[in-house]
C-alpha positions in Angstrom: 68.5 147.9 87.8 68.7 151.4 89.3 69.9 152.9 86.0 67.2 151.0 84.0 64.5 152.4 86.2 65.6 155.9 85.2 64.0 155.1 81.8 60.6 155.7 83.5 61.3 159.4 83.7 59.7 160.5 80.4 56.6 158.2 80.7 56.0 159.5 84.2 56.5 163.1 83.2 53.9 162.6 80.4 51.5 160.9 82.7 51.7 163.7 85.3 51.2 166.4 82.7 48.2 164.7 81.2 46.5 163.9 84.5 43.4 166.1 85.3 44.4 166.0 89.0 48.1 165.3 89.3 49.7 164.4 92.6 51.1 167.1 94.8 54.1 165.1 95.9 56.3 162.2 95.0 57.3 159.6 97.6 60.0 157.3 96.3 62.6 154.9 97.4 66.1 156.2 98.1 67.4 154.3 95.1 65.1 156.3 92.8 67.0 159.6 93.3 66.2 160.6 89.7 62.6 161.2 90.8 63.8 164.4 92.6 64.6 165.9 89.2 61.2 164.8 88.0 59.6 166.5 91.0 61.5 169.7 90.3 60.4 169.7 86.7 56.8 169.2 87.8 56.9 171.8 90.6 56.1 169.3 93.3 57.8 168.1 96.5 59.8 164.8 96.5 60.1 162.8 99.7 62.7 160.0 100.1 61.7 156.8 101.7 64.6 155.0 103.3 64.3 151.2 103.9 67.6 151.5 105.8 68.0 152.8 109.3 69.1 156.3 110.3 72.6 155.5 111.2 73.2 153.6 107.9 71.6 156.5 106.0 73.8 159.1 107.8 77.0 157.2 106.7 75.7 156.9 103.1 74.8 160.6 102.9 78.3 161.5 104.4 80.0 159.5 101.7 78.2 161.1 98.8 78.6 164.6 100.3 82.3 164.3 101.0 83.3 161.9 98.2 86.4 160.5 100.0 89.0 158.7 97.9 89.7 155.0 98.3 92.9 154.1 100.2 95.5 151.7 98.8 94.9 149.3 101.6 91.3 148.0 101.8 91.8 147.2 105.5 92.6 150.9 106.3 90.1 152.3 108.7 87.8 155.0 107.5 86.2 157.2 110.2 82.9 159.0 110.0 84.1 161.8 112.3 81.0 164.0 111.9 78.5 161.2 112.9 77.7 160.5 116.5 80.1 158.0 118.1 82.5 158.5 115.1 82.0 155.0 113.7 85.0 153.5 112.0 85.1 150.7 109.4 87.8 149.1 107.2 87.3 150.4 103.7 86.1 147.0 102.4 83.1 147.4 104.7 82.1 150.8 103.3 78.9 150.9 101.1 79.5 148.8 98.0 77.5 151.3 95.9 80.0 154.0 96.9 83.1 151.9 96.5 82.1 150.9 93.0 81.8 154.5 91.9 84.0 155.3 88.9 84.3 159.0 87.9 83.1 159.6 84.4 81.3 156.2 84.0 77.7 156.9 83.0 76.1 154.4 85.3 78.3 155.5 88.3 77.5 159.2 87.5 73.8 158.4 87.4 74.0 156.7 90.8 76.0 159.6 92.2 73.4 162.1 90.9 70.6 160.1 92.4 72.2 159.8 95.8 73.0 163.5 96.0 69.5 164.2 94.8 68.2 162.3 97.9 70.1 164.8 100.1 68.5 167.7 98.2 65.0 166.4 98.4 62.2 168.1 100.4 61.8 165.5 103.1 62.9 162.1 104.4 60.8 159.1 105.8 62.7 156.4 107.6 61.7 152.9 108.6 63.0 153.2 112.1 61.9 154.8 115.4 63.1 157.6 117.6 64.1 155.6 120.7 66.2 153.2 118.6 68.2 155.8 116.6 67.3 159.2 118.2 70.9 160.6 118.0 71.1 159.7 114.3 67.8 161.3 113.5 69.1 164.5 115.1 72.3 164.2 113.1 70.3 163.7 109.8 68.3 166.9 110.5 71.6 168.8 111.0 73.1 167.1 108.0 70.2 168.0 105.8 69.6 171.5 107.2 65.9 171.0 107.9 63.5 169.2 110.3 61.5 167.4 107.6 62.6 164.0 108.8 60.0 161.5 110.0 60.8 158.2 111.8 57.7 156.0 111.1 58.9 152.5 111.8 59.0 149.7 112.4 57.0 149.1 109.2 56.3 145.3 109.1 53.4 143.1 108.1 50.7 142.5 110.7 51.1 139.3 112.7 48.2 136.8 112.1 45.8 136.7 115.1 45.8 132.9 115.1 49.6 132.6 114.7 49.2 130.7 111.4 52.2 131.2 109.2 51.3 133.3 106.1 51.1 131.5 102.7 53.0 134.2 100.7 56.4 135.0 99.3 58.4 132.7 97.1 58.5 128.9 96.9 59.6 126.9 99.9 60.5 123.2 100.6 58.7 123.2 103.9 54.9 123.6 104.1 53.6 126.2 106.5 51.6 123.5 108.3 54.7 121.3 108.8 56.7 124.4 110.0 54.1 125.3 112.6 53.7 121.6 113.7 57.5 121.3 114.2 57.8 124.5 116.1 54.8 123.8 118.3 56.7 120.6 119.6 59.7 122.6 120.7 60.4 124.2 124.1 60.0 127.9 124.7 63.0 130.0 123.6 65.2 127.0 122.7 65.2 127.2 118.9 67.9 129.2 116.9 66.7 130.7 113.6 69.5 131.0 111.1 69.1 133.1 108.0 71.7 135.0 105.9 69.1 137.0 103.9 67.7 136.7 100.4 70.8 138.0 98.5 73.8 136.1 99.8 74.8 132.6 98.7 77.2 131.0 101.1 80.2 129.2 99.6 80.8 125.5 100.1 83.3 126.2 102.9 80.9 128.5 104.6 78.0 126.0 104.4 80.2 123.3 105.9 81.3 125.6 108.7 77.7 126.6 109.6 76.4 123.0 109.3 79.3 121.8 111.5 78.6 124.5 114.1 74.9 123.6 114.2 75.6 119.9 114.5 78.2 120.3 117.3 76.0 122.7 119.2 73.2 120.2 119.8 70.6 123.1 119.7 67.2 122.9 117.9 67.3 125.1 114.9 65.7 126.3 111.7 68.1 127.1 108.9 66.8 129.1 105.9 69.0 128.5 102.8 68.8 130.5 99.6 68.4 128.4 96.5 71.3 128.8 94.1 71.0 129.2 90.4 71.8 126.2 88.2 75.1 127.8 87.2 76.2 128.0 90.9 75.1 124.5 92.1 78.2 122.9 90.6 80.4 125.2 92.6 78.9 124.2 95.9 77.1 127.4 96.7 74.2 126.9 99.2 74.7 123.2 99.2 73.9 121.3 102.4 76.7 119.0 103.3 76.0 115.3 102.5 74.5 113.4 105.5 73.9 116.6 107.6 70.1 116.4 107.5 70.1 112.8 108.6 72.5 113.5 111.5 70.3 116.4 112.8 66.9 114.8 112.1 64.3 115.8 114.7 66.1 118.8 116.1 66.9 120.7 112.9 64.6 122.0 110.1 66.1 123.2 106.8 64.0 125.5 104.6 65.3 125.9 101.1 63.9 129.0 99.6 61.4 131.5 101.2 60.5 131.4 104.9 58.0 133.4 106.8 60.7 135.0 108.9 58.6 137.4 110.9 56.2 134.7 111.9 59.1 132.3 112.8 60.8 134.9 115.0 57.5 135.6 116.8 56.9 132.0 117.7 57.4 131.2 121.4 59.9 128.5 120.7 62.5 130.8 119.0 65.1 132.1 121.4 67.9 133.4 119.1 68.3 134.7 115.6 71.6 134.4 113.7 71.3 137.1 111.1 73.1 138.9 108.3 71.9 142.2 109.8 69.8 143.4 106.9 67.6 146.2 108.2 64.3 144.5 107.8 65.7 141.4 109.6 67.0 143.6 112.4 63.5 145.2 112.8 61.8 141.8 112.7 64.1 140.5 115.4 63.5 143.6 117.6 59.7 143.4 117.2 59.8 139.7 118.1 62.0 140.3 121.2 64.6 137.8 120.1 68.3 138.2 120.9 70.5 138.4 117.7 73.8 137.0 116.6 75.3 139.3 114.1 77.0 138.1 110.9 77.0 141.1 108.5 77.9 140.3 104.9 77.8 143.5 103.0 75.8 146.7 102.0 74.7 148.6 105.1 74.8 145.5 107.3 78.1 146.4 108.9 76.6 149.7 110.1 73.5 147.9 111.3 75.7 145.4 113.3 77.6 148.3 114.9 74.3 149.8 116.0 72.9 146.6 117.4 76.1 145.2 119.0 78.0 148.3 120.2 75.4 151.0 120.5 72.2 149.2 121.6 73.7 146.0 123.1 71.0 144.1 121.4 73.2 141.6 119.6 76.4 139.6 119.8 78.9 139.7 117.0 79.8 136.4 115.4 81.7 137.2 112.3 82.1 140.0 109.6 82.2 139.7 105.8 80.9 137.7 102.9 84.1 135.8 102.5 84.7 134.9 106.1 84.4 131.2 107.1 83.1 130.8 110.7 85.1 128.6 113.1 82.7 125.8 113.7 83.6 125.1 117.3 83.3 128.7 118.3 80.0 129.0 116.4 78.7 125.9 118.2 79.5 127.5 121.6 77.9 130.8 120.6 74.7 128.9 119.5 74.5 126.9 122.7 75.0 130.0 124.9 72.3 132.0 122.9 69.5 129.7 124.1 70.9 128.9 127.6 70.5 130.6 130.9 73.8 132.4 130.3 72.1 134.7 127.9 69.7 136.3 130.5 71.2 139.8 130.0 70.7 139.6 126.2 67.1 138.3 126.6 66.2 141.2 128.9 67.7 143.7 126.5 65.7 142.1 123.6 62.5 142.5 125.6 63.4 146.2 126.3 63.9 146.9 122.6 60.7 145.0 121.7 58.7 147.2 124.1 60.3 150.3 122.7 59.3 149.2 119.1 55.7 148.4 120.2 55.4 151.7 122.0 56.5 153.6 119.0 53.9 152.2 116.6 50.9 152.1 119.0 48.4 154.9 119.0 50.1 158.2 120.1 53.5 156.5 120.0 56.4 158.4 118.5 56.1 156.7 115.0 52.3 157.0 115.0 52.6 160.7 115.8 55.3 161.1 113.1 53.2 159.3 110.5 50.2 161.5 111.2 52.5 164.6 111.1 53.8 163.5 107.7 50.3 162.9 106.3 49.3 166.4 107.6 52.4 167.9 105.9 51.6 166.2 102.6 47.9 167.2 102.7 49.1 170.8 103.4 51.1 170.7 100.1 47.8 170.6 98.2 46.1 173.3 100.3 46.0 176.9 99.3 46.5 177.9 102.9 49.7 175.8 103.3 52.6 178.0 104.4 55.4 175.4 104.6 
């Protein structure tokens, strides 16, 4: 997909050159690194937008700058010694995009060129906020050699005033009306929301372990399950164990397909969030003030989990890896504790992180100021008096 999008280079170049009033800058996703070369050819600035957090981005930039070789043992620890706190990960947890790089392969070289172009671009916009990742923003500024780094997050959809779940996204097996009605009947902070993201399909063994843990826990829950393709149904991916829904009827709600995650997390009944630690999910959990249970599966999720569990103390680690099968009894205890009085410390920390996020995006908050500063900077690019 990343490589295919590169085919837009020539059409965009033609459009820019034929436009009577062409843009003065390009703002593009970090996976569109080839737009840096386009910006250079057009004589305009290119700004990278990162949907990942600052810590994850720092590790990614470090990999593509230093190009370390893969060890023979995939469990060997790799240390990011130049990054604050010197995070360490077994090699199999390192960015999949980097680990899949093959020198000389056209697609790999295209990816490498794009990632290194991100580092060379004029500026960086990150969906995070200063109080959450301040030391990593400072590191990025040193790593990049300039101060054109703006923390403007959390960037999330606005919450409906009447707390009605939004009718958007993909298809779902539960209507928004039924979802709201069910949650409204639950006690405050007693529901666990379980979601492994939109990319990962759990195996048959993993599905059985999660289902068993939920059943043994006795907690109220919402479990969002990604729909498998027809080819994977026969292998048991994302299949709810037979009889499970009947056994948990009344206290469990299973959503197959899309779910209004941000809305669910903001409902007064939800008290814990078992998450794969994708960055958007992390931000939604923080803004909702919900304690998190970390189950990173891949990509930058291991770094996100480190940030939340070890750095910010805003989550509890449950398991690591897309191939790991949770121990159902241990998972059940963790789920029970997450919505009990035993989790008072975690709940207070979740409230603190929520307030920090809210303060960042309110008027004159750090992210609000950064966004205004970024806009001013971009406007200045088109001004004859700009001296940047």
